[in-house]
C-alpha positions as a printed Julia matrix, in Angstrom:
350×3 Matrix{Float64}:
 101.49  173.16  128.67
  99.29  171.87  131.13
 100.51  168.45  131.3
 102.2   165.52  133.29
 103.76  162.28  133.09
 102.42  159.53  134.97
 105.25  156.63  135.1
 104.04  153.26  136.93
 106.16  150.48  138.18
 104.23  147.41  139.63
 105.52  144.71  141.24
 104.33  141.57  142.74
 105.21  141.57  146.37
 103.01  138.89  148.02
 100.67  136.34  148.14
  98.06  138.89  150.01
  98.0   142.0   151.5
  95.6   142.9   154.26
  94.16  146.29  153.33
  92.67  147.48  156.64
  95.66  146.79  158.29
  98.15  148.48  155.73
  95.76  151.7   155.82
  95.93  151.48  159.63
  99.96  151.26  159.73
 100.4   154.05  156.39
  97.94  156.42  158.23
 100.36  156.76  161.12
 102.8   158.94  158.66
 101.08  160.26  155.63
  98.23  160.82  153.96
  96.17  157.65  153.0
  92.98  156.93  150.49
  91.07  154.48  149.09
  90.87  154.5   145.37
  87.49  155.81  144.08
  86.68  156.96  140.74
  85.69  160.42  140.77
  83.41  161.02  137.87
  81.1   157.86  138.49
  78.74  156.65  141.15
  80.12  153.65  143.18
  77.9   151.72  142.02
  79.1   151.73  138.43
  82.11  150.62  139.01
  82.31  148.51  142.18
  85.85  147.5   143.72
  85.77  144.38  145.56
  88.4   145.72  147.85
  89.66  148.82  146.85
  93.32  149.48  146.68
  95.08  151.84  149.26
  97.14  154.82  147.93
  99.52  156.75  150.22
 101.39  160.14  149.35
 105.07  160.3   149.62
 107.47  162.89  149.54
 108.11  164.52  146.49
 111.24  164.31  144.68
 113.66  165.55  141.96
 113.87  163.23  139.36
 116.48  162.84  136.68
 115.2   162.17  133.21
 117.99  162.28  130.41
 119.72  165.55  131.15
 117.52  167.42  132.96
 115.54  167.35  136.35
 111.68  167.4   137.52
 109.74  168.17  140.3
 107.5   164.9   140.72
 105.02  163.95  143.21
 105.23  160.1   144.12
 102.73  157.84  145.55
 102.44  153.93  146.32
  99.0   152.27  145.56
  98.5   148.86  147.46
  96.04  145.95  146.18
  94.67  142.97  148.01
  96.24  140.48  145.99
  99.71  141.62  146.66
 100.87  144.05  144.19
 102.49  147.7   144.85
 102.51  150.18  142.11
 104.87  152.72  142.38
 103.83  156.08  140.59
 105.8   158.65  139.62
 103.91  161.59  138.23
 106.48  164.19  136.46
 105.06  167.66  136.7
 105.81  169.51  133.29
 106.84  173.2   133.2
 104.59  175.57  132.22
 106.44  176.96  129.73
 107.0   172.89  128.29
 106.4   172.76  124.45
 105.34  170.2   122.33
 108.59  169.86  120.68
 110.17  169.5   123.97
 108.17  166.52  124.89
 108.9   164.79  121.76
 112.51  165.29  122.94
 111.88  164.1   126.23
 109.63  160.55  125.38
 112.47  158.58  124.14
 114.11  158.58  127.75
 111.06  158.97  129.8
 111.6   154.98  130.74
 115.17  155.88  131.87
 114.51  157.25  135.42
 116.62  155.24  137.7
 115.28  151.63  138.81
 116.82  152.93  142.17
 114.18  155.31  142.48
 111.19  152.79  142.54
 113.15  150.37  144.46
 113.93  152.52  147.5
 110.26  153.87  147.31
 109.1   150.02  147.13
 111.81  149.08  150.35
 110.1   152.03  151.98
 106.45  150.84  151.66
 106.98  147.34  151.97
 108.86  148.21  155.65
 105.72  150.59  156.56
 103.05  147.91  155.95
 105.47  144.38  156.58
 103.02  143.23  159.41
 100.04  143.52  156.44
 101.91  141.24  154.09
 100.99  137.63  153.73
 103.18  135.44  152.03
 105.89  138.0   151.33
 108.7   137.58  148.4
 111.11  139.16  146.24
 109.04  140.26  142.76
 109.12  137.92  140.28
 107.76  139.57  137.63
 107.04  143.66  137.25
 105.22  145.7   134.65
 105.34  149.62  133.49
 103.22  151.56  132.42
 103.51  155.24  131.3
 100.45  157.58  130.84
 101.02  160.97  129.26
  98.43  163.62  130.54
  96.85  166.64  128.76
  94.68  168.93  130.41
  94.86  171.01  127.05
  95.48  169.46  123.17
  96.27  171.65  120.4
  94.74  169.97  117.28
  98.69  170.22  115.45
 100.19  168.03  118.1
 100.44  164.9   116.59
 100.35  162.15  119.13
 102.21  159.19  117.41
 105.65  160.09  118.03
 104.87  160.39  121.67
 103.18  157.12  121.81
 105.87  155.39  119.68
 108.86  157.37  121.63
 110.28  158.13  118.3
 110.74  161.05  116.23
 111.1   159.65  112.32
 107.93  159.36  110.61
 105.91  156.33  110.19
 104.27  154.35  107.45
 100.64  155.25  107.29
 100.01  151.38  108.41
 102.15  151.94  111.63
 100.07  155.13  112.18
  96.9   153.23  111.77
  98.0   150.72  114.44
  99.08  153.06  116.48
  96.11  155.09  116.23
  93.85  152.01  116.23
  92.54  151.89  119.88
  91.58  155.89  120.18
  88.4   156.12  122.69
  86.27  159.36  123.28
  83.72  160.34  125.45
  82.91  164.07  124.86
  85.77  166.89  124.32
  88.38  164.53  125.65
  89.71  161.16  124.27
  92.57  158.34  125.16
  94.56  156.4   123.37
  95.58  153.34  124.34
  98.99  151.02  123.29
 100.46  148.81  125.49
 102.75  150.38  127.97
 102.3   153.84  126.4
  98.69  155.77  126.49
  97.64  159.59  126.01
  95.22  160.79  128.25
  93.62  164.41  127.1
  90.68  165.45  129.9
  90.22  169.27  130.28
  88.82  168.34  134.1
  91.71  166.7   135.17
  90.01  163.19  136.68
  92.38  160.76  137.2
  89.91  158.19  136.82
  91.01  156.88  133.51
  95.09  156.55  134.41
  93.62  154.79  137.71
  91.78  152.44  135.57
  94.5   151.5   133.31
  96.68  150.96  136.62
  94.28  148.45  138.07
  94.48  146.73  134.78
  98.12  146.76  135.11
  98.01  145.26  138.35
  95.25  142.14  137.12
  98.21  141.72  134.26
 100.68  141.33  136.35
  98.95  138.95  138.7
  97.95  136.94  136.36
 101.59  136.51  134.68
 103.08  135.51  137.97
 100.82  132.91  138.28
 101.08  131.41  135.12
 105.06  131.61  135.95
 104.33  129.72  139.14
 102.32  127.13  138.02
 105.19  126.63  135.17
 107.4   125.81  137.78
 104.91  123.67  140.05
 104.38  121.56  137.37
 108.29  121.09  136.45
 108.46  120.22  140.21
 105.43  117.7   140.28
 107.23  115.93  137.23
 110.37  115.55  139.29
 108.8   114.64  142.14
 106.79  112.02  140.33
 110.06  110.77  138.57
 111.95  110.39  141.7
 109.3   108.28  143.7
 109.08  106.16  140.88
 112.58  105.03  141.71
 111.46  103.82  145.12
 109.98  100.48  146.17
 106.38  100.22  145.91
 105.08  100.81  149.32
 107.41  103.93  149.69
 106.12  104.73  146.47
 102.61  105.15  147.8
 103.44  107.16  150.29
 104.96  109.95  148.08
 102.62  109.7   145.6
  99.68  110.53  148.14
 102.09  113.74  149.13
 102.0   114.45  145.62
  98.87  114.28  144.9
  97.71  116.2   148.54
 100.41  119.05  147.39
  98.11  119.19  143.91
  95.02  119.46  145.17
  95.9   122.29  147.77
  97.57  123.97  144.86
  94.84  123.73  142.41
  92.4   124.79  145.5
  94.8   128.0   145.68
  95.04  128.85  142.16
  91.15  128.5   141.54
  90.74  130.79  144.56
  93.28  133.55  143.4
  92.55  134.01  139.95
  89.03  134.26  141.01
  89.73  137.06  143.35
  92.11  138.41  140.97
  89.28  138.36  138.12
  86.6   139.72  140.05
  88.39  142.53  141.98
  86.81  144.88  139.58
  82.97  145.34  138.24
  82.1   148.1   135.9
  78.26  147.47  135.48
  76.63  150.8   134.51
  79.29  153.37  132.54
  80.06  152.44  129.08
  82.69  154.14  128.39
  84.68  153.25  131.41
  83.91  149.79  130.34
  85.09  150.21  126.9
  88.44  151.48  127.83
  88.19  148.81  130.83
  87.79  146.1   128.13
  89.93  147.77  125.23
  92.66  147.82  127.25
  92.63  144.24  128.55
  92.56  143.15  125.09
  95.9   144.64  124.59
  97.28  143.3   127.48
  95.79  139.86  126.01
  94.51  139.36  129.38
  92.19  136.13  128.38
  95.58  134.56  126.69
  97.27  134.5   129.93
  93.74  133.67  131.76
  93.61  130.68  128.83
  97.08  129.42  129.76
  96.63  129.8   133.62
  93.24  127.16  132.97
  95.6   125.23  130.67
  98.22  124.74  133.37
  95.62  123.87  136.16
  93.83  120.96  133.61
  97.77  119.27  133.16
  97.43  119.62  136.96
  94.22  118.04  137.4
  95.12  115.5   134.89
  98.5   114.49  136.77
  96.17  114.18  139.56
  93.9   111.77  138.33
  96.84  109.68  136.77
  98.27  109.6   140.17
  95.17  108.8   141.98
  94.64  105.99  139.26
  98.11  104.76  140.25
  97.71  104.85  143.92
  94.51  102.44  143.35
  96.29  100.34  141.25
  99.36  100.06  143.36
  97.22   99.31  146.7
  95.05   96.67  144.9
  98.24   95.01  143.55
  99.84   95.21  147.42
  96.67   93.69  148.55
  96.81   90.86  146.05
 100.07   90.04  147.21
  99.06   90.36  150.52
  96.68   87.7   149.99
  98.86   85.47  148.28
 101.22   85.72  151.15
  98.18   84.64  153.55
  97.42   81.58  151.47
 100.52   80.34  151.42
 101.11   81.01  155.28
  97.71   79.1   155.72
  99.12   76.44  153.48
 102.26   76.42  155.09
 100.46   76.35  158.94
  97.99   73.19  157.48
 101.39   71.09  156.4
 103.04   71.97  159.53
 100.17   70.96  161.7
  99.88   67.6   159.59
 103.33   66.48  160.19
């Protein structure tokens, strides 16, 4: 069997990564390159800042009751994602039935392998990290890559990791996102994909990985915004317990933080969404947009927009509150000045 299994684990690691610096640091100890799709022209698919790929030492990977030789590499994205990719090389004498038996345990690769590899990469590029953080979210993807495919092989047990027969409805839904250009095909699922491509081109897996990296970052910023909104409400509640003149200072600090947050999120999400542009290649555009739809990336974008709108409304309300409180203080000050003038006048008369 001419096939391999690409097991991806993507981690959110920093606000951003200086790819030029990371590339320079990694070039000292290994083979480093920038992502470039092999079967299309650079004009057809434009990476704003192509991620950096570094080849790491091969490993023996335990999966189920077997051990497989695997190629290991990491891919580093400008918006802070690092993808660890383990390419499991299946033996030439591996059969379709062997693969069916392996599918249910392919995601049982020990977490320690991914985490130790991630830490090794982070250690090598730490000066290039901006705003490093412990990974709050991560994503998985498994791509079964075939350079040969026999007509009697059924993709459904591989995609579902199940040996038992399924209903016609389940089969239809599982195979609904099957795309083909020539004598190849790609069947897309949420976390499991089958790619048959006799040419051996890595383009489709690379494209799907890139989409997953974008998805991961949108998930992170949605989570972060939710936490920031909770903090904002707590800060406003605390400010309301203080006396008026101190409350204004707290309100102004909260407003400034909200304004900075909105500017940062708008900039970051725009960078994520515009990090890849497919302008000419229709097939790759279909694969990419179909996979984004499966990931429901528009829902996450909409969720972020809604949270930013909540922050915007809160900012506007705080602005109104500051103006109102300032007016009230001015009115009190004017009244006190008038009262003081009256008192002084009476003193002068006597």
